Structures are given as C-alpha cells and as structure tokens.
N, C-alpha and C positions, 0 to 999 in steps of 0.2 A: 646509555641509560644513567653513567656517571654524572652527566651535566641535570639530568633529572633530579638525580637525588638530593643535590650539591644545592640546585634551586629549589625544590622542597622546604629543605633545612632552612635557608635562606628567610623563607615566607614564615615557616616556624617559630625561629627566632626574633623576625622583623615583629609578630603577633605576640610573642613572650614580653619583647622590649616595650611596646604600645602601652599593654596592658598593667604592665607594673609601672612602668613610669606614672600612668595616671594615678597609681597610686591607693586609690579606695572604690568601693561601690557605692554608687550615687544614690541608694535610698537605706533605709533599715535593716539590720542583719534579718530579722522575723518577717518583714515585707518580702526581702530577696528570698530567704529560704522557701516561702510559701509560693513564689513567684518559679523558683527554680525545678519545685516538685510539680509544678503543673505544665511548666513547659517539657520537661523530661517524661510525664506520663503520656502528654499528648504525641511528643515526637516518636515516641515508643509504641503507639496507637497508629499514628502516620507510614512508620516505617516500612511497611508490608505495601503500600500505595505506590512507596517511589519508585521510580524506571531506571535500574541499574543500567548504564549504557559502557561498556568499555571502549575507549577511543587511545590506542596505543598501550601504553602500560600505565595510564591512568583510569580508575572508575570515576564517572562522575553521575551521582543522584539528583536526579530531575525529580524533584519533589515540593513538599507547602514547606518553606521557611520563614520563621519567623523570629529568623537574627536580628531585623533589623529594629524591630521595637523592643525587643532586650536589649540590644545597643542603648538606644535612645534614654531606656527606661533607667538601666542598672548602669550603666557606663562600660568601657572598655574590658576594665576587671571582672567586672560581673560577666560579662557575654564569654570572655575566654574561660571560665571557670565553669560556664554552663556547656560551652563545645566539649571544652578538657574532659568531662564528666561522661556527656551525652555519646560521644565518640569513641571511647574507650570500651563502653558500656555495650554499643554498636558490635564494637570489632570482637570483645570477648563473646558474644553471640555467636559468631561467626565463626570462628574458631571452633567454640563447643559443638557447634550444628555441621562442622564441615565445609562450611560454603565461603570459607575465605581464600582471596587470592594468596600466589606467593608475596607480593605485596603488598601485601594489606596492611600491615602496619607502619609503612610507608604512606598510605593513603591515610592512614587515619592523621597523621601528623597533617598532611595537606589539607585535609578539610578542618581540621582546628586553625590553622594558621590561614588559611584564604577566609574561611566565613570571620572568625575574627580580626583580622586586618582590614578587612573591605567593608566591614559594617563598623567597625571604631574608625574609618575616616569619615562613614556618613554622620559619626554623631558627633564629631569635629564639624562638619561641613554645617550641621544642623545648629549645633552652640553660635556658630558665628553669625548665620543667615535670618534665624528668627527672629532676632527682635527686628528686623528688617523688612521681612514680609510681614509680620504679625497683623499690620494694619490693614494690608490689602486682602480683600474679598476671596475668599478660598486661599488666601496665602499660605495656610499650613499646609493643605491638600496639595497644592502645586508644587513646596520643597518635599514633601513625600514622594513623590512622586519624579523630582529631579533625581532626588537620593536611588530610589529604585534603579533608575537609570544610570547612575554612577557606579555604582554597586555590581549593577550587570557587566559595564566595559571593563571594570576592572578584574572582574573573576573572568572574563573573555581573555583580556590581556593575560592573565598568569595562563589559562590552558593554552591560549596559542604558543607562547613560549614553549612549556612543555611538549607540544605538538610539534613542533620546527624542530625542537632537538632529537625527537623519535622519527623526524620524517615525515607525520601523519598529513602537514601542512609545510605546499613548497614555495611559497610564495604572497606578497602582500592580496592577490588575487584570491588564494584560499580562505586569508586570513579575514579578509572581508565578506564574503560567503560563508564563514563560520558566525559571523557576528551577527550578520543578517538573518541566521538560521532562528533567531530567538523568537519567539512567540508574543507578539505585542499584549495581546489579552491575558496570558501569564502574567505579564510584568505588572498589566494593570490590577490584576486581581492580587498581586504580593503589593502593590502601595496600599491600595484601598483596606486590607486585610491587617496590616501592619500600623497604618496609620490608624484604626479603628483599635486596635489592639493598645496601642500607646496610651490611647484617650483613658481609656478604661483601667488600664494597669494605672496609671495616675490619679485616677477616684478610686482606686482600691474596690473595682466592682466585680468581684471573683465570680459573682452568679454568671454575672454577663461573658465575663473570658470565657469561663467552660460554656456558655452559650452557645458563642465565638466559634471557639475551636470544632464544639460537636457539628456545628450547622458547617464550617467549610469540610470536616471530615466526613459527614454525609452526603454532601454534594460530590466531594472526589469520588468518595466510593461508588457512588451512582453513575460517574460520568467513567470511572474506570469500567464498573460493570458492563456497561453501554459497549466503550471501545473494545470488549474482550467479544462480548459477542458479534459485533460488527464483523471483526478483524476474525472471529472463527467463521461466520457467514461468508467469509471472501473467502477464506482457506478452502472451504467445503465447496464453494462456486468454482476455485481455480482447479482442484482436483477434478471435480464433476466434467467440468470442460476440457481437461486431459484425457478422461477415461471416455470421452466422446469424440474428440475433435482426431481428425485423419495427419500424422505429423508432417506428412510431407506436402499437402495443397490445403492444411488448414481449415477444411470444410468438415462438416459430420460425418463422422464413421458408421458401420455398418451399426453398430451396438446402438448409436442414437437414434439409426432410422429404424431398427424391430421396436424400440420404446417410442418413436412416433407412430407407428402403426396400428399400436395399441391404443393410443391416444384417440387416434383419426376413427378407429372402429367404433368409438364411441358416439361419436357423431353423425349430424345429417347434412353431407356437406357435397359439392361436385369436386372431385379431385383428377385432375389430369396425371397419371403416373408415367415419366418419359424414364426409359431405361436407353442408357447410351453408350457406347464404346468405342474404340481407336481403331481403326482400321489398319490391319495387318502391322499389330503392333511389337511384334516379335522380330521383324523385320527391322524398325530402328533399332532395336536393342542389338541386333546381330551385327549391323552394319557400321552400327556407332559403338555404344559401349550403355550401362544401363545409368549413368550420370547423365546422357543425353537424353536416355528414355524417360528419366525423373524430368528433365525440363519440360519435356513434351506433355506428360501426364499434368503439369502445375500449368502451363497453359493453358490444357483443355479445362481443367477447373477452372481458370480465372473466365474463359468466354461464358462458360456455361455461366458462372455466377453474375457476369454483367447484365445478363438480359434479363434476370429475374427479379420478382418485386421483393419487398419486406416478408410479406406472409409467406411465401415461396419457399420450399426447402430442397437443399441440395446434401449428396451424400455420396461419398466412395464406397460403393456396394464391395469393389472386386479391385483387383491390379488396377486395370485399364477401366472398367468399367465405374460409368456412375449412374445414379436414380435422383431424379427428382421429381417433387410433388408441386404442383401447381394447383393451389388452392382458390376456390370461389370465382371461377372462369368459367366462360361459354367454350363448347367443343371449338366453336371457331376460333378462338382468341389462343386456347392450347394448340393447334394446330399453325396456326401464324407463330406462334412463339416457337416452335419446335422443328420449324421451317426457318426461320430468321436464325436459329443457333446452328443449323446446318452449313446453311451458307456461309454463317462468319467463319466457322472453322475452316471452312474451304479456301477461304481469301487471306485466312491470317497465317505468318510463318513464325516459326519457332527460331529466337536466337541463343545459340549454344555454342558451348566451345569444346572443341575435340582436338585432340594432340596440339592443343597451344594455338590453335587459329579458330576464328569466330566463324561460324556456321549458319545458314538459314534454311532450317528445314519447313518441308509443308508437308501435312498430312490430311485426311479426310475422318469422318467420325459416322457411323451408323444408329439410326436412332428406332425407339418402338414408342408408341403411345397408345395408351389407354385409358379410355375417358369412362366415369363412373360415379356412381352416388353412393356416399357412404353411407353405414349403419342399416343398409338393404340386407338382399339375401346373401351377395357377395362379402366375402370378407376381403382386407387390404391384400393381405398375402396372395389369395389366389385372382387377384387384378392385379400384382405385380408380377407375379407370373405369368398373366397375360402378355404385359408389357413387353417379360425379356423373350415370350413367343413371337413378339412382335419384331424385337430387334433381331432376331435370327433371321425371320422372313427376309429384312431388311439384306444381311449379310448375301442370304442366298442369291438374292435378286442382282449381288454385282456391289454392295458396299456402296458408301457415301449415300444413302437414301432415307427416306423417312414412310414408317409403316404404322398407321394408325386403324383404331377402331374405336367406336361409341358404341357401349353396353347397352346403353338405353334405347337406340334406334335397332339394336338388333342387324347390324348390315354387316356382309362379308368384309373382312377385311382390307384396306387399301391404300395404297401408296402414291399420296397426293405429291411427293416430288419425284421427279426422274432426271436426272442430270445430262446436261448435251453431250453427246459422245464426240 
C-alpha cells in the first residue's frame, strides 16, 4: 500500500507541475468560467451514471469523460482547475453521504492527477500534430481518435502499475488482458463526443454544447436503464432456475414438475408420462456409500436425458425416481422410447470411486408409461398416479421391466418388455 500511495502522489505532483509550468489558461477568463460551470453541472448530472468498480485499493469510475475536449480548449492549467474542483466536490459529497471509502481522499488525488496528466499529454500532442494533419481529409478526427487511444493506454499503464503493487496483476499476460478489456465502442463514443465538443467550444456554441451534453446523458441513461432491466431479468431467471433445478442432477425438480402439470392441463396434446425408478437402490447405498449412490443417480439422469427431444421434460420427482413427459408423440413412439431407455440403462455401467479405487457398477431400472390426451376428463395429476401404479406393477413383475397403458384404447395394462432370463 505504501508503494501505491507514493505512486499516486507522484502522478498528482507531475500533473501539478505540467499544469502550472504551462502557466496560463488558453481562453478568456469569462469564457473559461462559463465552460467550467457547464462542465461541472453536467459532470454532476452524469455522476450517478458512472459505474464504480473497486480494483485492489483503487476505485475506478467508468463513466463519460470530456477531459480531452476541456484540455484541448483551455489547456493543462484549465483542466487541472476543473478536475481539482470537480473531484473534491465529489469527495465532499461522498463523505457527507457516508459512502466514501477509507482511502477516498487518496483516490481523489489519483483521479485529479491521472486525468490531468493524461489529457495534458494529449493537448501537447495535438498542438504538435495538428498542423500536419489539418490538410488531410478527416485529419482532425483521425488525430482525435489517436489521442483517445493514447489517453487510454496511459491510463491503463497507471492502473497496471498500481495493480502490480497490490498483487491484482501478476505478469505481462494479466496486463495485456487488462488492456484488451477496454471497449472499442466506448472509446469511439469518447473520441467523437470530445471532438465535437471541442469544435463547439471553439465557436462558443453554448446551446449546442448543452444539447450535446443532454443527448449523451439521455442516451447513457437509456442504456443504463436497459442494462439494469436485462441484469434484473437475468438475476430473476437465475433464481428461478435455481428454485426449479435439482442440485444433484441438474434436471428439473418436483416443484417445476407441479408447475408444468398446471400448464399442460390447459392444453390439448398427447402426453406419455413415464415414471422411472432405479431398482434395489438401497442395496447400492448399503454396499458402497451415498457418494457412490449419487453417482448412480446422476448417471441415470444423463441416460434418461440422452434419449429425449427438446420438447420433452425430465424431472427428478423423488430420491431415485424420475418422471418424464413425452410430448406430441404417438403411443407407439412413447413405447419405443421407454424400452430404448430401459435397454440403455441395463447396458451401461457407472464409473465411481470407492475407498480410493475406481469401480464399475451395473444397475437396472423399472418403468411405468401412461399415455393420454390432456385437457379432457382426466387431469394430468391423475395420469401421473396411473404411471406410478404402472411402475409399481413393473416392480412386482420382477423389476427391470416396462409396464404401459394407453388411456384412449382403454386396454388392460401390458408389459411389452420382459428381459431374457
């Protein structure tokens, strides 16, 4: 932290030396005061749009910066005076509001020094290069874009130095990634906004300057509101996903199954409800442990999922019990799918670890399939109970079986698959 303080103080002293060695403000006092007032008013307006990110021991304000335009117009001393007044007003506001960090005072000196020094360098480069680029088509704008890139690289170099002191960055690769994280579109907006603002300041088009400030504010406010709305939706979706997802298998849980049942009751589509259960699962837990049992459950879920389409739904409806909704399929297709699942489970083995050794476990499962049409006389919950009864029938027949029933044909239940003995 001591090295960080020394570095920040050096940046501030360097900016102070550059500003006062230049010795004067490049425009008339009255014009500068008007400019200072407008910049302060709109900087205060923009302050709540800034995104403050804490990196190590330094706060980074990601917001709209018009420091380049002010530096080109009023010179290094004019820019320093503005930054000094503006940053200490922000500091005082945060202290009064109780939102200031313990090192807020130090951060204020960094912001004054870095913004003044970087944009003062841009001012001197502009003074040297402009006579050469003036005859070139779009030479002014090309130079402004170049200056924005230079300012961005200088700013990044300062921050990389600070983060190296604090241990946030640990090598050249991290530094390069930090520089690459800059948004090119934001840099383009900064270049054209500052270039246009500089032209308007030279012509003292105050109404147009205010219009430019307001336009950028409204665009930024709109973007920020949209970003917050998207972020809030993503957070809601994430929490909803967590609420409806089984933590072990990553498939839908019983709560989501109940919700899906309510939705499907309002439709008129053919559904094949499969209730599946791992055979003699307690024996697996007793022979090994619950960690091995969890591996078997996860493997079973992955096998079930692998044979389903995107419109089908898989739920973990109990400990080792799963439920499947096969949607918009014929009865014969549902029978084929459930038999394919049963066969695939029987053929596959689970790779697990037990007492430090790799083991392979074979297991089987039993299934009940009930096929019906939603939105008719039977509610889906009753259909689910029918499928569960069919699963019980498969267990009673000796396990590793499939029992099915088609409600539309009103036939007695059948067990289309009986494994070879």
